[in-house]
C-alpha positions in Angstrom: 18.5 -8.9 0.3 16.6 -11.5 -1.5 13.5 -9.6 -3.2 10.4 -11.6 -4.8 8.2 -9.4 -6.8 4.4 -10.2 -7.0 2.5 -8.3 -9.5 -1.5 -8.4 -8.8 -3.2 -6.5 -11.7 -6.4 -5.8 -9.7 -8.5 -2.7 -10.4 -11.8 -4.1 -9.0 -11.7 -2.3 -6.1 -11.3 1.1 -7.9 -13.9 3.3 -9.4 -11.6 3.9 -12.6 -10.2 1.4 -14.7 -6.4 1.2 -15.4 -4.6 0.5 -12.4 -4.4 -3.1 -13.4 -1.7 -2.1 -16.0 0.4 -0.7 -12.8 2.6 -3.9 -12.6 3.4 -3.7 -16.0 4.4 -0.3 -16.2 6.7 -0.5 -13.3 8.3 -3.6 -14.5 8.9 -1.6 -17.9 10.6 1.2 -15.8 13.1 -1.4 -14.8 12.0 -2.2 -11.2 13.9 -5.6 -11.2 17.1 -4.3 -12.8 17.6 -1.3 -10.8 17.3 -3.3 -7.6 19.8 -5.7 -8.9 22.1 -2.8 -9.5 21.8 -2.0 -5.8 22.9 -5.5 -4.9 20.0 -7.1 -4.4 19.0 -10.7 -5.6 15.6 -10.1 -7.5 13.0 -13.0 -8.5 10.0 -11.9 -10.4 7.1 -14.3 -9.5 4.8 -12.8 -12.2 1.3 -11.8 -11.8 -1.7 -13.3 -9.8 -4.4 -14.1 -11.9 -7.3 -11.4 -11.7 -10.7 -11.4 -13.3 -11.5 -8.2 -15.2 -14.7 -6.0 -14.3 -16.2 -6.9 -17.9 -16.8 -10.4 -17.0 -18.2 -9.8 -13.9 -21.8 -8.4 -12.4 -21.6 -6.2 -9.1 -23.8 -8.1 -6.8 -23.8 -5.8 -3.8 -23.4 -2.0 -4.4 -22.0 -1.3 -0.8 -19.2 -4.0 -1.5 -18.6 -4.0 -5.4 -16.9 -7.0 -6.6 -16.4 -8.4 -3.4 -16.2 -12.2 -4.0 -13.6 -11.6 -6.6 -11.5 -9.3 -4.6 -11.8 -11.8 -1.9 -10.4 -14.8 -3.9 -7.7 -12.5 -5.6 -6.3 -11.1 -2.3 -6.4 -14.3 -0.5 -4.2 -15.6 -3.4 -1.7 -12.8 -2.6 -1.8 -13.5 1.1 -0.9 -17.2 0.7 1.8 -16.0 -1.6 3.1 -13.2 0.7 3.4 -15.8 3.7 5.0 -18.2 1.4 7.7 -15.9 0.8 8.4 -14.9 4.3 8.5 -18.1 5.5 11.6 -18.7 3.2 13.2 -15.4 4.6 12.8 -13.4 1.6 11.4 -9.8 1.2 7.9 -9.5 -0.6 7.6 -6.9 -2.8 3.8 -6.4 -4.3 3.2 -4.2 -7.3 -0.6 -3.1 -7.7 -3.3 -2.8 -8.6 -5.8 -0.7 -6.5 -5.1 -0.3 -2.7 -7.5 -3.3 -1.8 -4.3 -5.6 -2.3 -3.1 -4.3 0.8 -5.7 -6.5 2.5 -4.0 -9.3 1.1 -0.4 -8.3 1.4 -0.6 -7.4 5.2 -2.8 -10.4 5.7 -0.1 -12.6 4.7 2.7 -10.6 6.6 0.7 -10.6 9.8 -0.1 -14.4 9.4 3.5 -15.2 9.2 4.9 -12.9 12.0 2.0 -14.3 14.3 3.5 -17.5 14.1 6.9 -16.2 15.0 5.0 -14.6 17.8 6.1 -10.9 16.3 4.1 -7.9 16.0 3.7 -5.7 12.9 3.6 -2.0 12.4 2.0 -0.1 9.6 3.0 3.0 7.7 0.1 4.0 5.0 1.5 6.6 2.6 -1.6 7.9 1.1 -3.7 11.3 -0.1 -6.9 9.1 1.4 -7.7 7.4 4.5 -9.2 4.3 3.0 -10.9 3.8 6.1 -14.3 3.7 5.1 -16.4 0.3 5.4 -19.6 -0.7 3.7 -21.7 1.2 6.1 -20.0 4.5 5.2 -18.6 4.3 1.8 -20.2 6.8 -0.5 -19.0 4.4 -3.6 -18.9 0.7 -2.5 -15.1 0.7 -3.7 -13.1 -1.6 -1.6 -9.8 0.1 -2.3 -11.1 2.9 0.2 -11.8 0.3 2.9 -8.5 -1.6 2.9 -6.6 0.3 5.8 -10.1 -0.4 8.0 -10.1 -4.0 7.3 -6.5 -4.6 8.4 -7.4 -2.9 11.5 -10.7 -5.4 11.7 -13.3 -3.2 10.6 -15.6 -3.9 7.8 -17.0 -6.9 6.2 -15.9 -10.2 7.7 -14.9 -11.5 4.2 -12.0 -8.8 4.1 -11.0 -8.6 8.1 -10.5 -12.7 7.9 -8.2 -12.7 5.2 -4.6 -13.7 6.7 -6.8 -14.6 9.9 -9.6 -13.6 11.8 -7.7 -10.9 14.3 -6.8 -7.3 13.5 -3.4 -7.6 11.5 -2.0 -4.6 13.2 -3.0 -2.6 16.1 -4.2 1.1 16.0 -1.3 2.6 18.4 1.1 1.0 15.7 -0.7 2.4 12.9 0.6 5.6 10.8 -1.4 7.3 8.2 0.9 9.9 6.2 0.5 12.6 3.6 -3.7 12.8 4.0 -5.3 15.5 2.2 -8.5 14.2 1.0 -10.7 12.7 3.5 -14.3 12.4 3.5 -16.9 13.7 6.8 -17.6 10.0 7.9 -14.0 8.7 7.2 -12.6 11.6 9.4 -14.8 10.2 12.3 -13.9 6.8 11.7 -10.3 7.6 11.8 -10.6 9.3 15.0 -12.3 6.4 16.5 -9.9 3.9 15.3 -7.2 5.5 17.1 -4.5 5.7 14.3 -1.9 8.5 14.1 -2.3 10.7 11.0 -0.3 13.2 9.3 -1.6 15.4 7.1 -0.2 17.5 4.5 -0.6 20.6 6.6 1.5 18.6 9.4 4.1 18.1 6.7 3.9 21.7 5.6 4.2 22.9 9.0 7.1 20.4 10.7 8.8 19.3 7.5 8.7 15.6 6.3 11.7 14.5 8.2 10.2 15.2 11.7 6.7 13.9 10.6 8.7 10.6 9.2 10.7 10.3 12.2 7.9 10.4 14.8 5.6 8.3 12.3 8.7 5.5 12.6 8.8 5.7 16.3 4.9 5.5 16.7 4.8 2.4 14.2 7.8 0.8 15.7 7.3 0.9 19.3 6.6 -2.3 20.8 6.7 -3.9 17.2 9.3 -5.9 15.6 9.0 -5.2 11.9 7.4 -2.5 9.6 5.4 -2.8 6.2 5.0 0.0 4.2 1.9 0.6 2.0 3.0 3.2 -0.6 -0.2 4.5 -2.7 1.3 6.7 -5.3 -1.5 9.4 -5.2 0.0 10.5 -2.3 2.6 12.5 -4.2 1.3 15.7 -6.1 -0.1 15.2 -9.5 2.6 17.3 -11.0 4.9 14.9 -10.1 2.8 11.6 -10.5 0.3 12.4 -12.9 -0.9 8.5 -13.7 -2.6 7.4 -10.6 -6.1 6.1 -9.7 -7.3 8.9 -7.7 -5.1 12.2 -8.3 -5.4 14.9 -5.8 -3.8 18.4 -5.6 -1.4 19.2 -3.1 0.5 16.1 -2.5 3.9 15.1 -1.5 6.7 16.7 -3.4 9.7 14.6 -5.3 11.9 15.1 -2.8 9.6 14.6 0.3 8.3 11.3 -1.4 12.2 10.4 -1.5 12.8 11.5 2.3 10.0 9.3 3.4 11.6 6.2 1.7 15.0 6.9 2.9 14.2 7.5 6.5 12.1 4.3 6.2 15.2 2.3 5.1 17.3 3.8 7.7 15.0 2.3 10.3 16.2 -1.3 9.4 12.8 -2.7 10.1 11.1 -3.0 6.7 9.9 -6.5 6.0 7.5 -5.8 3.1 6.5 -3.1 0.6 3.6 -2.4 -1.6 3.4 0.0 -4.3 -0.3 0.7 -5.6 -2.6 2.9 -7.9 0.0 3.6 -10.9 -2.4 4.1 -13.7 -0.8 4.0 -17.2 -3.9 5.4 -18.9 -3.8 8.6 -17.2 0.2 9.0 -17.3 2.6 10.8 -19.6 5.3 8.7 -21.0 5.5 6.1 -18.2 6.4 9.1 -15.5 4.7 7.8 -12.5 5.9 4.3 -13.1 9.6 5.6 -13.1 8.8 7.9 -10.1 7.5 4.9 -8.2 10.3 2.7 -9.3 12.6 5.7 -8.2 10.9 5.5 -4.3 11.3 1.7 -4.4 15.0 1.9 -4.8 15.3 4.6 -1.9 13.5 2.0 0.2 15.9 -0.6 -0.9 18.8 1.9 0.3 19.6 3.9 -2.9 21.4 7.2 -1.6 23.0 10.0 -3.4 26.2 9.3 -1.8 
């Protein structure tokens, strides 16, 4: 496989600084070399230029830094579309989770031209299903899943095309364990499938991910995975944008990515919310890179 890495050091969508250093941390952890060692061709395209919040003023507290985020993720969408047009695999390193609007927008635009459909698996402690009308913070990283489903501000929903990028029946949230009340209602109304940590505790990660793949793959052609590293327990991944106790174990996370790899449907992947400021000796970036290796075929034997 020919993998092209794009970094997008964006933290304008988050409420805490630091995830802008995530792409660099994962590069320091050796992501390109590790993927080459698996036999893949890897080209690092560098980073998309992003303005820092210190140089900006919040115009709308319900959609913090909307103009700048829209510009950055639109550039990302264009880059992802270009990569897919060449038949290569886009691997996007964030940055906060608002970048998913650009990644998925770019993937869906390309697939629409090919008359193909996309399924999405969103691995996250949070739902990211708020809109500017419900968000308690105005942080756009908490609106990204809603935006790709066509819900929220038109500036966000229109990136990569005006239509929803994925159908609710092919959208799956895995690992949720921190949802606010309004967001719970939005998730139910949207009709996406949700597997909480309680589901994983009861059923086991293998059964949950097998069903998640089945849902995301039904009547679709390809699969996008959006991996927010805060889905992992902070004991495993302490350096994340919004840590929440009770997340995936190290082995559960690897099993998740291994099952995704076995589906042979993966066409794009992003890894977000690595925050080196909160990390210990780049541990979280190392874990994130190891999970990417599993997604690209690394096995114990």
